[in-house]
C-alpha positions in Angstrom: 0.0 0.0 0.0 1.4 3.5 -0.9 -0.4 5.5 1.8 -2.1 4.3 4.8 -4.0 7.0 6.9 -4.8 5.8 10.4 -8.2 7.4 11.4 -11.2 8.4 9.3 -12.3 11.7 10.8 -11.8 15.1 9.2 -8.2 15.0 9.0 -7.9 11.6 7.7 -10.4 12.0 5.1 -8.8 15.1 3.8 -5.3 13.6 4.0 -6.4 10.5 1.9 -8.2 12.6 -0.7 -5.2 15.1 -1.0 -2.8 12.1 -1.6 -5.0 10.6 -4.2 -5.3 13.9 -5.9 -1.5 14.1 -6.1 -1.5 10.8 -8.2 -0.9 8.3 -5.4 -2.7 5.3 -6.6 -3.1 2.9 -3.5 -4.5 5.0 -0.6 -6.2 3.3 2.4 -8.1 4.7 5.4 -8.2 2.5 8.6 -11.0 3.5 10.9 -11.9 1.8 14.2 -15.5 3.0 14.1 -18.2 1.5 11.9 -18.4 4.5 9.6 -16.2 7.3 8.5 -16.5 10.9 9.8 -15.1 10.6 13.4 -16.4 12.8 16.2 -18.3 14.8 13.4 -21.0 12.1 13.3 -22.3 13.1 16.8 -22.0 16.9 16.2 -25.6 17.7 15.0 -25.2 21.4 15.8 -24.1 23.8 12.9 -21.4 26.2 12.7 -18.9 23.8 10.7 -17.6 24.7 7.3 -17.8 28.5 7.3 -14.1 28.9 6.2 -14.1 26.0 3.7 -17.5 25.9 2.2 -18.9 29.4 3.0 -22.0 28.2 4.9 -23.1 26.8 8.1 -23.1 23.0 8.2 -23.7 20.4 10.8 -20.7 18.1 11.7 -22.4 15.2 9.7 -22.9 17.4 6.6 -19.3 18.6 6.8 -18.1 15.0 7.0 -20.4 13.9 4.2 -18.9 16.3 1.9 -15.5 14.4 2.2 -16.9 10.9 2.5 -18.8 11.3 -0.9 -15.4 12.2 -2.5 -13.8 9.3 -0.9 -16.3 6.9 -2.2 -15.9 8.6 -5.8 -12.1 8.1 -5.6 -12.3 4.5 -4.8 -10.1 4.8 -1.8 -9.7 1.6 0.2 -11.5 1.9 3.5 -11.3 -0.6 6.4 -13.9 0.2 9.0 -14.2 -1.4 12.4 -10.5 -2.1 12.3 -8.1 -1.4 15.2 -4.4 -0.6 14.5 -2.3 -2.5 17.0 1.1 -1.6 16.1 3.2 0.4 13.7 6.8 -0.4 13.2 9.7 1.8 12.1 9.8 0.0 8.9 6.3 1.2 8.1 4.4 -2.0 8.7 1.0 -1.8 10.3 -0.6 -4.5 12.2 -4.3 -4.2 12.4 -7.2 -6.4 13.1 -11.0 -6.6 12.4 -13.7 -9.3 12.9 -13.8 -10.0 9.1 -10.2 -10.5 8.2 -8.7 -11.2 11.5 -5.1 -10.0 11.9 -3.5 -8.0 9.0 0.0 -7.0 8.0 0.1 -3.9 5.9 3.4 -2.8 4.4 3.2 1.0 3.7 5.3 3.4 1.7 4.1 6.3 3.9 1.8 6.6 7.0 -0.4 9.5 7.9 -1.4 9.5 11.7 -5.0 11.0 12.1 -6.1 9.4 15.4 -7.7 12.7 16.7 -7.9 13.5 20.3 -9.7 12.2 23.5 -11.1 13.6 26.5 -9.6 14.1 30.0 -11.5 11.8 32.4 -12.4 11.9 36.1 -9.2 10.3 37.2 -7.1 12.9 35.4 -8.7 15.8 37.3 -8.6 14.2 40.8 -12.1 14.2 41.8 -12.8 12.6 45.3 -15.6 10.2 45.7 -16.7 6.9 44.6 -17.4 6.0 41.0 -21.2 6.2 40.8 -23.2 6.0 37.5 -23.9 9.6 36.3 -20.3 10.8 35.9 -19.6 11.2 32.1 -17.4 13.1 29.9 -19.2 15.6 27.5 -18.4 13.7 24.4 -20.1 10.6 25.9 -23.2 12.6 26.8 -23.2 14.1 23.4 -23.1 10.5 21.8 -25.9 9.2 24.2 -28.2 12.0 23.2 -27.5 12.5 19.6 -26.6 9.1 18.4 -27.9 6.5 21.0 -31.2 8.4 21.9 -30.7 8.3 25.7 -31.1 11.0 28.2 -28.4 10.3 30.9 -29.9 12.2 33.7 -32.4 15.0 34.9 -30.3 17.5 36.5 -26.7 18.3 35.4 -23.7 20.0 36.6 -20.9 20.7 34.0 -17.4 20.8 35.3 -15.1 22.7 32.8 -15.7 25.2 30.1 -14.5 23.4 27.2 -16.4 23.8 23.9 -18.1 20.4 23.8 -19.3 21.0 27.5 -20.7 24.5 26.5 -22.4 23.0 23.4 -23.9 20.2 25.6 -25.2 22.7 27.9 -27.5 24.0 25.3 -28.2 20.5 23.9 -29.2 19.2 27.4 -31.5 22.1 28.1 -33.3 21.6 24.8 -33.9 18.1 25.7 -35.3 18.9 29.1 -32.4 18.3 31.2 -31.9 21.1 33.9 -28.2 22.4 33.8 -27.7 23.9 37.1 -24.4 25.7 36.0 -20.9 25.4 34.5 -18.0 25.5 36.8 -14.5 26.4 35.6 -11.4 26.0 37.8 -9.5 28.7 35.9 -10.2 32.5 36.1 -11.0 32.6 32.4 -13.3 30.4 30.3 -11.8 27.6 28.3 -14.3 27.7 25.3 -14.9 29.9 22.5 -16.5 33.2 23.0 -19.3 32.5 20.5 -20.2 29.1 22.3 -20.5 31.1 25.8 -22.8 33.5 24.2 -25.0 31.1 22.2 -24.9 28.2 24.6 -25.0 29.7 27.9 -26.0 33.2 27.9 -28.9 32.7 25.5 -30.4 30.0 27.8 -29.5 31.7 31.2 -27.1 29.1 32.2 -24.6 30.5 34.7 -20.8 30.2 34.6 -18.9 30.2 37.7 -15.3 31.0 37.3 -12.4 30.1 39.7 -14.9 27.3 41.0 -14.5 23.6 40.8 -16.1 20.3 42.0 -14.3 19.0 44.9 -16.2 15.9 45.9 -18.7 13.4 44.3 -21.6 12.1 46.4 -23.4 8.9 45.8 -22.4 5.1 45.8 -24.2 3.3 42.8 -25.9 6.4 41.4 -24.7 10.1 41.5 -26.7 12.0 44.1 -24.8 15.4 44.1 -21.6 17.2 44.2 -19.8 19.8 46.4 -18.3 22.8 44.6 -16.0 25.4 46.0 -14.1 28.6 45.0 -10.4 28.3 44.4 -7.5 30.6 45.3 -4.7 31.7 43.0 -3.0 28.3 43.6 -6.2 26.7 42.5 -6.7 25.2 46.0 -10.3 25.2 47.5 -11.1 28.1 49.7 -12.6 26.8 53.1 -15.9 28.2 53.8 -17.1 28.5 50.1 -18.3 25.0 49.7 -21.8 24.4 48.4 -23.6 21.1 47.9 -25.7 20.8 44.7 -28.2 17.9 44.1 -27.8 16.5 40.7 -27.8 13.1 38.8 -25.4 14.0 36.1 -21.9 15.5 36.3 -20.4 16.3 32.8 -16.8 16.6 32.7 -15.6 19.1 30.0 -12.0 19.5 31.2 -10.1 19.4 28.0 -8.9 17.4 25.2 -5.5 15.5 24.6 -4.1 14.3 21.3 -4.4 10.5 20.9 -0.9 9.5 20.6 -0.5 6.0 22.0 0.6 4.7 18.6 2.8 7.7 18.0 4.7 7.1 21.4 4.7 3.4 20.4 6.6 4.4 17.2 8.9 6.5 19.3 7.8 9.7 17.4 9.3 12.9 19.1 6.3 14.5 21.1 6.3 18.2 21.9 5.5 18.6 25.7 3.4 21.9 25.1 1.1 20.4 22.4 1.2 16.8 23.6 1.3 15.8 20.0 4.1 15.1 17.4 6.7 17.6 16.5 6.0 18.1 12.9 7.8 20.0 10.0 6.4 22.2 7.1 4.9 19.0 5.4 3.6 17.7 8.8 6.1 14.9 8.8 7.2 13.7 12.2 10.6 12.7 13.6 10.2 9.4 11.9 10.8 9.7 8.2 7.8 9.0 6.0 5.5 9.1 9.0 3.2 12.3 8.9 0.6 13.5 11.4 -2.6 15.7 10.9 -5.2 17.2 12.9 -6.1 16.9 16.4 -3.4 14.2 16.9 -0.9 17.0 16.4 -2.6 19.8 18.7 -6.3 20.3 19.5 -7.7 22.7 17.1 -10.9 24.8 17.7 -12.2 24.8 14.0 -12.5 21.7 12.0 -11.5 23.6 8.9 -7.9 23.9 10.2 -8.0 20.1 10.9 -8.8 19.4 7.2 -6.2 21.9 6.1 -3.5 20.1 8.1 -4.8 16.9 6.7 -4.2 18.2 3.1 -0.7 19.5 4.1 0.1 15.9 5.4 -1.3 14.3 2.2 0.7 16.5 0.0 3.7 15.8 2.1 3.2 12.0 1.9 2.7 12.2 -1.8 5.9 14.3 -2.3 7.8 11.7 -0.1 6.8 8.8 -2.2 7.6 10.6 -5.3 11.1 11.6 -4.2 10.4 15.4 -4.3 10.5 16.0 -0.6 14.0 17.4 0.5 15.2 15.2 3.4 18.8 16.3 3.5 18.6 19.9 4.4 19.1 20.9 8.0 15.9 21.8 10.0 15.4 25.3 11.4 13.2 25.9 14.3 10.1 28.0 14.9 10.2 29.3 18.5 7.3 30.4 20.6 8.2 34.0 21.8 6.5 36.5 24.2 2.9 35.3 25.1 3.0 32.4 22.7 2.3 28.8 24.2 3.1 26.8 21.1 3.7 26.9 17.5 2.9 24.3 14.8 4.9 23.4 12.8 7.8 23.5 15.0 10.5 22.8 12.5 11.0 23.6 8.7 13.1 22.8 5.8 13.1 25.8 3.6 13.4 23.9 0.3 10.1 22.2 0.9 8.2 25.3 1.7 5.3 26.3 -0.7 4.4 29.9 -1.6 3.3 30.5 2.1 3.8 28.9 5.3 0.8 28.6 7.6 1.5 28.5 11.3 -0.9 27.6 14.1 -0.5 28.8 17.7 -2.3 29.8 20.8 -1.4 32.6 23.4 -0.8 32.1 27.0 -2.8 34.9 28.2 -5.6 37.2 26.9 -4.4 40.5 25.3 -6.2 43.3 23.7 -4.9 45.3 20.8 -2.3 42.7 20.1 0.2 42.4 17.3 1.5 39.1 16.1 5.2 39.6 15.0 7.4 37.0 13.4 11.2 37.7 13.3 14.2 36.0 11.7 17.6 37.4 12.2 15.9 40.5 13.8 14.0 41.1 10.4 10.2 41.1 10.6 8.7 38.5 8.2 5.2 38.7 9.9 3.1 41.4 11.3 -0.6 41.3 11.9 -2.8 43.3 14.2 -5.7 41.7 16.4 -8.4 43.5 18.3 -8.0 40.7 21.0 -6.3 37.4 21.3 -7.6 34.6 23.8 -5.9 31.2 24.8 -9.0 29.1 23.7 -8.9 30.6 20.2 -6.4 29.1 17.6 -4.4 31.8 15.8 -3.5 31.1 12.1 -1.1 33.2 10.1 0.6 32.9 6.8 4.2 33.7 6.2 5.6 34.6 2.8 8.2 32.0 2.3 10.5 34.2 0.5 11.0 36.2 3.7 12.3 33.1 5.4 14.5 31.4 2.7 17.4 34.0 3.2 18.4 32.7 6.7 19.1 29.4 8.4 18.3 30.8 11.7 15.2 30.2 14.0 12.1 32.0 13.5 10.5 33.5 16.5 6.9 34.2 16.9 5.6 36.6 19.5 2.4 38.3 20.5 3.1 42.0 21.6 0.9 45.1 22.4 0.1 46.6 19.1 
């Protein structure tokens, strides 16, 4: 097989189609679920595709645009298939109930496994393990796909976007949402979701407040919340008990990189995903990564774009047109920048522009994004406001980079 894409979500679909578009004949998608589309299949709300298609689509509709193309291109798809291992010589061991254990030799591999939710054990909630403590994504699947209502009165811990969207969804289905409780002093989700999903439905958000204990044995009976100090420790005397039968955890997403670590791909400690170059190739030659497996994006449009970059990179790798000998130069996060993707580049492989993706550490008004190489400005862009939950995407003219072999520093300063 020429290119095998692990994951059939938006990144994997875009990557497979782009590889096929660049004349790669044998392209395969391996997906563990029973259908393509990934998490988009349970996202029945709209707001997808504004950048790519210029109209508001549901997650299902957005995915379907790609799935139709995958079928038309006759891309080989293996559904209900689990990847067990990927070796350094690009052999994939996978299994499904129809074919049993499979060994697939690949020319190039694109990792597009997406991300997963943090769970109760990762946020250190005291209490037993009663029924009724669920992640936001699980609640979304129960309601939107399985047709179950998992509770009657809910408390949401964390202000991630899925939790905010589910606050509205649960309210529409008759579940009473008592409130959203966020450990940090600032919300974790997009401003538009706070407005449309909380404010429009009179659902309160309590910042610098968290759940400190779960009550109930077999079934959740309630939770205790408390305000936290600057060190995020509960403040005595602020405890409050809330009766509820559903605790929804919306405490963040983590790139799904068990296979990447097994392959000994170099991981960025800031993004929790693979370090990638301008073609989204990882530290393992011929192994590419795309979408939320690299870093968690806030818009699916960006996920698809990174899939296409990885698909083009895989095609160039197989065609021998990807420069693998030139020394890498780094892209460094500067002032008020948490991380930058890609983290490294080879100038000879750059297209006309280099897209970079990054998040800020702290909110800043009247901000200016500045990219410098050798002290010379190669990027300057003003923003009314920049927020940690919102991914910033900028494009740098490649000609402004190619004259130097030194590192590129990306900073956010007062405009």
